[in-house]
C-alpha positions, 0 to 999 in steps of 0.5 A: 290349972295353974302354971309356975315359971322357974327362973334360972341365972346365967351362971347356973346355965354356964356351969351346967353346960361345962359339966355336960361337956366335961362328962362327954368325951367326944366333945371334950377332945374337940374343944382341946383340938380347937384350942391347940390350933388357935395356940399354934397360930398365935405362936407362929404369928408372934415368933415367925419374924424373929425366927426368920431374922435369926436365919439370915444372921449366920449368912452375914456374919459367917467369916470368909475364907482367907486367900492363900498367901504366897511369896515371890523369890527371885532365883540368883543368876548363875552368870552375870548378863552380858553387857548390851548396847542400850537402845536409843531412847524413844522419841517423846513428842512429835511437832511440825516445824516451819520449813522456812526457818533456818536449821538450828539444833536446840540445846535440850528438848523432848520434841522431834521432827523432820528438821533441827529447829530452835524456837523463835518468833518475830515479836519476842516474849520477854523473860520466857524460854518456851519451846513453842512460839506464841500463836493465836488460835483455838483452845479446844484442841491440842495441835502440834503445828506452828504455821499455816501453809499449803502443800500445793504449789502456786500455779504459774499464770496461764493465758486466758482460754479461748472462747468456744467459738474458735473461728471468731478472732479475739477482740483486742483494744487497738491504739487510737490514731493521732491527729496529724496536721501539715505545715501549709503557709497562708500568708507569705511576705517576700522582699524585693532584695534577695538578701532581705528577710521574709516571713511565712505566716500560718495558724498554730496547729497541734500535732503539726508535722511535715506531711503533705495531707492532714490525718484525722484522729485524736489530739491527746495521744501518749507520746510513747509509741505503742503505749496503747497498743493491742491489748487482750480484752478481759472476758468477764466469764473467764477472768485472769488469775489474781497474782498472789503476793503472800508466799505460804510455807510448803506445809500442811494447813494448820489449826493453830493453838492459842499460846500467848506465852512464847519465846524471847528469841527473835527470828522466823516462826520456829519451834524447838525440835531435833531431827530423826528418821521417825520425824521425817517419816511422819512428815512424809506420811502426814503430807500424803494423808493431807493430800488424800484428805483434800482430794476426797473432801473436794470430791464429796457431794456433801461437805461435813458441817464446819467445826466438826472433827474425827479422831482416828486411832490406828496401828502402823507396822514396820512395813508401813501398813495399816494393820488395824483401825483401833478406834474412830471417835466421830464428831461429824457425819458418817461421810466425814468419818468415812473420808477420814479413815479412807485418807489413811488407808488408801495411801498405805503402805507408807514405806519400810521403817529404818533400823533406828526406827525399828530399835526405838519403836514397838516392833509389833506396830506403833499406835498413832492418832490422827485428828481431821478437822472440817472448817 
């Protein structure tokens, strides 16, 4: 038996397969469905980003609604207003004066204080009409003081306190005893004639006096009697107070500002300022706060670091009460901030405002800023 192999080409096989699939309805529908899904996915992949960008575009370019416009019209007054007395202009800048400077009203100035004063200094600045004298100090803070002083009066000299042993008599330095020699004669020559001259020879003795017996003591003693009399012995543990020759002004301790350009007026250190009730009120208030600040700082167990400060903003009403601590800008320790705030609140109230102050200041309360420096 012989076998014969028939050869077929690839093209004939594909054509036969397509003809067979075309003739079968179920197979044809399946192929169409698969092809449709592929086409849909291709369209989504290509057109999806474009569709999404087009969806965002209307939100950006949509016009916003314009706010409604309106006009303001002032109704005409039915009757002219009554003439009112203009209140005095409010004070501009508070400065602290030198209490040792003479009273002198300046010509023009925006400064006010507790007394009238005109700018002056010991060494004039040529061709300068500054309202402040030249001072040497720091440039970090803007201060309103021109002289450094103290609010505490210098205490008088007090005797040295006695030692704990009261029964023991205080030792004193007594004057040394002076040596005194009598005037005896060792050799006596007398002539027979009662009218002749005689002589009485004796050695040259110091401190010779007409006394019967010799007194032992020191030879060099001051001639002024009592010059080296009883004097209290200085106790090293309790020295006497040193006398101060420099008289400080009765004003608050100052942190002076660096101001090289002063005034050409010659005189005691002073600043341009005009007196009003508010200036006197602030002077008394600041002195009270300074005394309380010194007391609290000295009584504190730990002193804040030198060079630190606290800025306290508060509201003072017309009754002299502290109604609100608006802000505490603390640049030191918590103890330092507490001392600063307590120095202001513990001395309140500071007294009623005068009528001039009530007209010139805010009736709801005046906002003040106090800066406390630790040196």
